[in-house]
C-alpha positions in Angstrom: 48.9 140.3 158.1 49.6 144.0 158.9 51.1 144.0 162.3 53.7 146.9 162.3 53.1 150.6 162.2 53.4 152.0 158.7 52.0 154.6 156.3 51.1 154.6 152.6 49.6 156.7 149.9 46.3 156.2 148.0 46.7 156.9 144.3 45.2 155.1 141.3 47.7 154.6 138.4 45.4 156.5 136.0 46.2 159.6 138.0 49.9 159.4 137.4 51.6 162.0 135.1 53.1 161.1 131.8 52.4 160.8 128.1 49.3 159.5 126.4 46.6 161.4 128.4 46.5 158.8 131.2 48.8 157.4 133.8 50.5 154.1 133.0 52.7 151.4 134.4 55.8 153.0 133.0 58.6 155.3 134.2 56.2 157.7 136.0 54.9 154.8 138.1 58.5 153.9 139.1 59.2 157.6 139.9 56.1 157.6 142.1 57.5 154.5 143.9 60.8 156.4 144.4 58.8 159.3 145.9 57.0 156.9 148.3 60.4 155.5 149.4 61.8 159.0 149.9 58.9 159.8 152.2 59.5 156.7 154.3 56.2 155.1 153.1 55.5 151.4 153.3 52.5 151.1 151.0 51.0 152.2 147.7 47.2 151.6 147.6 45.4 151.6 144.3 41.8 151.1 143.1 40.7 148.1 141.1 42.9 147.5 138.0 40.3 145.8 136.0 39.0 147.2 132.6 36.4 149.8 133.4 32.9 149.6 131.8 30.1 152.0 132.6 31.2 155.5 133.5 34.9 154.6 133.4 34.5 153.3 137.0 37.1 150.8 138.1 34.3 149.4 140.3 32.3 148.5 137.2 34.3 146.2 135.0 34.1 143.9 132.0 36.0 141.3 134.0 36.8 140.5 137.7 40.2 139.1 136.5 41.5 141.1 133.5 43.7 144.2 133.5 42.9 147.6 132.2 44.5 148.0 128.8 44.6 151.8 129.1 47.3 151.4 131.8 49.8 149.7 129.5 52.9 151.7 128.9 53.4 152.0 125.2 57.1 153.0 125.5 57.9 149.4 126.6 56.1 148.1 123.5 58.3 150.3 121.3 61.4 149.0 123.1 60.4 145.5 122.3 59.7 146.3 118.7 56.0 145.8 118.7 55.4 149.4 117.8 57.5 151.5 115.5 56.8 154.6 117.6 54.7 155.2 120.6 52.8 158.0 118.8 52.3 159.5 122.3 55.7 160.8 123.1 54.6 164.3 124.0 53.9 165.0 127.6 50.2 165.4 128.0 49.8 166.1 131.7 46.1 167.0 131.4 44.4 167.8 134.7 41.8 165.1 133.9 41.7 161.9 131.8 39.6 162.2 128.6 38.8 158.5 128.6 37.0 158.4 125.3 39.9 160.1 123.4 42.5 158.1 125.2 40.8 154.8 124.6 40.3 155.6 120.9 44.1 156.2 120.4 45.5 153.7 122.8 43.4 150.7 121.9 44.2 151.3 118.2 48.0 151.3 119.0 47.6 148.2 121.2 45.9 146.4 118.4 48.6 147.4 116.0 51.2 146.1 118.4 49.4 142.8 118.9 49.1 142.2 115.2 52.8 142.9 114.7 53.8 140.6 117.6 51.5 137.7 116.6 52.8 137.9 113.0 56.5 137.8 114.0 57.6 134.3 115.0 60.9 135.7 116.3 59.3 138.4 118.5 60.9 138.8 121.9 59.2 137.1 124.8 57.1 134.8 122.6 57.5 131.9 124.9 56.4 134.0 127.9 53.3 135.0 125.9 52.3 131.4 125.2 53.0 130.4 128.8 50.7 133.2 130.0 48.0 132.0 127.5 48.2 128.4 128.6 48.4 129.1 132.4 45.7 131.8 132.8 42.4 130.0 133.4 40.1 133.0 132.8 41.9 134.4 129.8 40.1 132.6 126.9 36.6 133.4 128.1 37.6 137.0 128.5 39.2 137.2 125.1 36.2 135.6 123.5 33.8 137.9 125.3 35.7 141.0 124.1 35.9 139.6 120.6 32.1 139.2 120.6 31.6 142.6 122.0 33.7 144.0 119.1 31.6 142.0 116.6 28.4 143.4 118.0 29.6 147.0 118.1 30.1 147.3 121.8 26.6 146.3 122.8 26.2 144.7 126.2 26.0 140.9 126.1 22.3 140.7 127.0 21.6 142.6 123.7 23.5 140.2 121.5 21.5 137.5 119.6 20.0 135.0 121.9 22.2 132.1 120.7 25.3 134.2 121.6 24.1 135.9 124.7 23.1 132.6 126.4 26.3 130.8 125.8 26.3 127.1 124.9 29.3 124.7 124.6 28.6 124.5 120.9 28.8 128.2 120.4 31.8 128.5 122.6 33.7 126.2 120.2 32.2 127.8 117.1 33.1 131.4 118.0 36.5 130.5 119.4 37.4 129.3 115.9 35.7 132.1 114.0 37.1 134.9 116.1 40.6 133.4 116.5 42.6 136.5 115.3 40.7 138.9 117.5 41.0 136.5 120.5 44.7 136.5 119.9 44.8 140.3 120.0 42.9 140.4 123.3 45.2 137.8 124.8 48.2 139.8 123.8 46.9 143.0 125.4 46.2 141.1 128.7 49.7 139.6 128.6 51.3 143.0 128.2 49.3 144.4 131.1 50.2 141.6 133.5 53.9 141.5 132.3 54.2 145.2 133.0 52.4 145.0 136.4 54.7 142.1 137.5 57.7 144.2 136.6 56.3 147.2 138.5 55.5 145.1 141.5 59.1 143.8 141.5 60.4 147.3 141.4 58.1 148.3 144.4 59.3 145.3 146.4 62.9 146.1 145.7 62.2 149.6 147.1 60.4 148.4 150.2 56.9 149.3 149.0 54.1 146.9 149.4 51.1 147.1 147.1 47.5 147.3 148.4 44.9 146.3 145.8 41.1 146.6 145.9 38.5 143.9 145.2 34.9 145.0 144.6 32.5 142.5 146.1 30.2 142.6 143.1 30.9 142.4 139.3 29.2 144.3 136.5 26.2 142.8 134.7 27.9 143.4 131.3 30.9 141.3 132.2 32.4 138.0 131.1 31.9 136.7 134.6 28.1 137.0 134.4 27.9 136.0 130.7 30.0 132.8 131.1 28.9 131.7 134.6 25.2 132.7 134.9 24.5 129.9 137.4 26.4 131.7 140.2 24.3 134.9 139.9 20.6 135.6 140.7 19.3 135.7 137.1 16.1 134.5 135.4 16.0 132.0 132.5 16.6 134.9 130.0 19.7 136.0 131.9 18.1 139.1 133.5 18.8 139.9 137.1 16.0 139.2 139.6 17.5 141.6 142.1 20.5 144.0 142.1 23.0 145.3 144.6 23.1 148.7 146.3 23.1 150.2 149.8 20.3 151.9 151.7 20.2 155.6 152.4 23.4 156.7 154.1 25.9 159.5 154.6 26.5 159.7 150.8 22.9 159.6 149.5 19.4 160.2 150.8 18.0 157.5 148.5 20.8 155.1 148.9 23.0 153.9 146.1 21.6 151.7 143.4 24.6 150.0 141.9 22.7 147.6 139.7 25.2 144.8 139.9 23.7 141.3 139.9 23.8 139.5 143.2 25.3 136.1 143.9 23.6 132.8 144.1 25.4 131.8 147.3 23.8 128.3 147.3 25.4 127.4 144.0 28.7 129.0 145.0 28.8 127.0 148.2 28.0 123.8 146.3 31.0 124.4 144.2 33.2 125.0 147.2 33.4 128.7 146.4 35.8 127.9 143.6 35.1 131.1 141.7 35.8 133.3 144.7 39.0 131.3 145.6 40.3 131.8 142.1 39.5 135.5 142.3 41.3 136.0 145.6 44.2 133.9 144.3 44.5 136.2 141.2 44.5 139.3 143.4 47.3 138.0 145.6 49.4 137.3 142.5 49.2 141.1 141.9 49.2 142.6 145.4 50.7 142.1 148.9 47.5 143.2 150.7 43.9 143.3 149.4 41.2 145.7 150.6 37.8 144.1 150.3 35.3 146.7 149.2 31.8 146.6 150.8 32.9 143.9 153.3 29.5 143.9 155.0 28.0 142.3 151.9 29.7 139.0 152.9 27.5 139.0 155.9 24.3 140.4 154.3 23.8 142.4 151.1 21.2 145.0 150.3 19.0 143.3 147.6 16.9 145.7 145.5 14.2 144.2 143.3 15.1 144.6 139.6 13.4 147.6 138.0 13.5 149.9 141.1 14.7 153.5 140.4 16.4 154.0 143.7 17.8 151.7 146.4 15.2 152.7 149.0 13.0 149.6 148.6 15.5 146.9 149.3 16.1 144.3 152.0 19.1 142.8 153.7 19.7 139.2 152.6 22.2 137.0 154.5 25.4 135.7 152.8 27.7 132.9 154.0 30.8 135.0 154.8 32.4 132.7 157.3 32.0 129.7 155.0 33.6 131.6 152.2 36.6 133.0 154.1 37.2 129.6 155.7 37.4 128.2 152.2 39.7 131.0 151.0 42.1 130.6 153.9 42.1 126.8 153.6 43.1 127.2 150.0 45.4 130.2 150.0 46.8 130.3 153.5 47.0 133.4 155.8 46.6 136.1 153.2 46.5 139.8 154.2 43.0 141.5 153.9 41.6 144.9 154.8 37.9 145.0 155.4 36.1 148.1 154.1 33.6 148.1 157.0 32.0 151.5 156.4 28.3 152.2 156.3 25.7 150.3 158.3 27.7 147.9 160.3 26.0 145.4 162.5 27.5 143.2 165.4 27.4 140.3 163.0 29.6 142.2 160.5 32.0 143.1 163.3 32.1 139.5 164.4 32.9 138.3 160.9 35.7 140.9 160.5 37.2 140.0 163.9 36.9 136.3 163.4 39.7 136.6 160.9 41.5 139.5 162.4 40.9 141.7 159.4 41.7 145.4 160.1 38.8 147.7 159.5 38.8 151.3 158.2 38.6 154.6 160.1 37.8 157.8 158.1 38.7 161.1 159.7 36.2 163.0 157.6 33.5 161.0 159.4 34.8 161.7 162.8 33.4 165.1 163.8 29.7 165.0 163.1 28.6 163.6 166.5 30.1 163.5 170.0 33.3 162.2 171.7 32.0 158.6 171.3 32.4 158.8 167.5 34.3 155.6 166.5 36.3 157.5 163.8 37.8 160.0 166.3 41.5 159.1 166.8 41.1 158.6 170.5 38.7 155.8 169.8 40.8 154.0 167.1 41.9 150.4 167.5 45.3 149.1 166.8 44.2 146.6 164.2 42.7 149.2 161.8 43.7 151.4 158.9 43.1 155.2 159.3 42.4 157.4 156.3 41.9 161.1 156.1 39.4 160.3 153.3 38.9 157.7 150.5 38.3 157.8 146.8 34.6 158.4 147.5 35.2 161.4 149.7 36.0 165.0 148.7 39.7 165.9 149.3 40.3 166.9 152.9 40.9 170.6 151.8 37.7 170.6 149.7 35.7 168.9 152.5 37.0 171.3 155.1 36.1 174.3 153.0 32.5 173.0 152.6 31.6 172.5 156.3 30.3 175.1 158.7 32.4 177.5 160.6 31.3 175.8 163.8 32.5 172.4 162.7 35.8 173.9 161.4 36.4 175.3 164.9 35.5 172.0 166.5 38.0 170.2 164.4 40.7 172.9 165.0 40.0 172.5 168.8 40.3 168.8 168.6 43.5 168.6 166.7 45.0 171.7 168.3 45.7 174.0 165.4 44.4 177.0 163.6 41.5 176.4 161.2 43.6 177.4 158.2 46.1 174.6 159.1 43.4 171.9 159.5 44.6 169.7 156.6 48.0 169.5 158.1 46.5 168.8 161.5 44.3 166.0 160.2 47.2 164.4 158.5 49.1 164.5 161.8 46.1 163.1 163.6 46.0 160.2 161.2 49.7 159.6 161.6 49.6 159.7 165.4 46.7 157.4 165.6 47.2 154.1 167.5 46.0 152.3 164.3 48.7 150.2 162.8 48.3 151.6 159.3 47.7 155.1 157.9 46.8 155.7 154.3 46.8 159.2 152.9 45.3 160.2 149.5 48.0 162.0 147.5 45.6 164.9 147.0 45.7 165.5 150.8 49.5 165.5 150.9 49.4 168.0 148.1 46.7 170.1 149.9 44.5 170.1 146.8 40.8 171.2 146.8 37.6 169.7 145.4 39.0 170.0 141.8 41.1 167.0 142.6 38.2 164.8 143.9 38.2 161.3 142.4 34.6 160.2 142.7 31.2 161.5 143.8 29.1 158.4 144.8 25.7 158.2 143.1 26.9 160.1 140.0 27.4 157.9 136.9 29.7 160.2 134.9 32.4 162.8 135.3 34.4 160.8 137.8 37.8 159.0 138.1 39.7 161.3 135.8 41.9 163.4 138.1 45.6 163.5 137.4 48.5 165.2 139.1 51.7 166.7 137.6 55.2 166.5 139.1 55.3 170.3 139.6 52.7 169.8 142.3 55.3 168.0 144.4 57.4 170.7 146.0 61.1 169.8 146.5 60.8 170.1 150.3 57.6 167.9 150.6 59.2 164.5 150.7 61.5 165.5 153.5 58.7 167.2 155.4 56.4 164.2 155.2 59.2 161.9 156.1 59.9 163.8 159.3 56.3 163.4 160.3 56.2 159.7 159.4 59.4 159.2 161.5 58.0 161.3 164.4 55.0 159.0 164.8 56.9 155.7 164.4 55.7 154.9 160.9 58.8 155.2 158.8 59.6 152.2 156.7 62.6 150.5 158.2 63.9 149.6 154.7 63.9 153.3 153.7 65.5 154.9 156.7 
């Protein structure tokens, strides 16, 4: 559990600089860890690492377990002889990821590397590859799913022929044989991702940096999880959702957010001892030291919207067995470290569920100034067992947000944090650092004082998000020392990096 004062930075690996048009798990990721250590940080928080589906969102994935192939560092494949050249050697520090172009190039190269590796009996690390294949429970279903998706030109599984969409044991065996070569390619790609992530995590640990991951409560409809385990979701006999997930109208949207994810059949999950969820948490803690549970309130009750609705307005709260689930997770995995994303409509029951396990909740400073002195997000109301953010991936950058609010609200913020309006970003960072909350997490965009052009996501918009990247020139030479002084001043400096 998080029990000491510390500070970290929120940055998704896709936002890292480097070649290939997208961040990767290569040398720039290690350089970023070095930067965190130089600033006295304790944590690097990332978004979900799973392969994105609709709109390139890491919160909408083809699998709850697999890794994003676009994050693989091609230079390491060249070093191991799986590629003759990276074909992406030139620095392409674009301000935004062109996901379509990057995927077209990178997946082609990964497939080439896989074919070379699988054809070479003496390829380095062959034993490690086979061990990964034999010890990873979800891998074959995922590889088969992606092979079938390739066969059917990328169509979602519910638009495949009925005999394939509604999987049977006979078809499982049949297609596993027919698509063997493609399945091998998909397994290679996943092996490379997890091999590189394990090495990066080891580097982070050696430098005193703990990794915070993110687990979305729901999975995408067009995913191997729904395709292969239809019984644990609320689907009809044809595999179509009877209701979908979302949230009611809130701060972000007047009509709510209609996510469209299928909802869980909690009765079936409970009958199976929550085995799927236990395996999911286990896989997360093999990757991360701490896990943030997105939409934590959904474990107490989820907003169920009837299938076919155009907005999330006409939904209802339906209870979920959160206590039974987390009892099972802790009984199986021990005392793992979890952060509860407890934003939005939070009831006493949700608070009780969070506090039953001692999960720290989240405090967002951008939400702190729109009411009175009783606002729970104001620093003087923070609790020790919580994590304070200036903003999250769903917020504008703090500089962009501050520029968008009224003059009156800007003056109120300046008065509260005791600085001039033009220095409010610095003031809000200091307010987050001086909070009584055990943990502070700061988006890199805020440390760099970037405006709305650096925003990561606008909730409720399906496209045009998740692409922001930084370049090393944005990090002024004096910044690490300046941030470190503040982190030290407020008792958050990583003891290993003093």
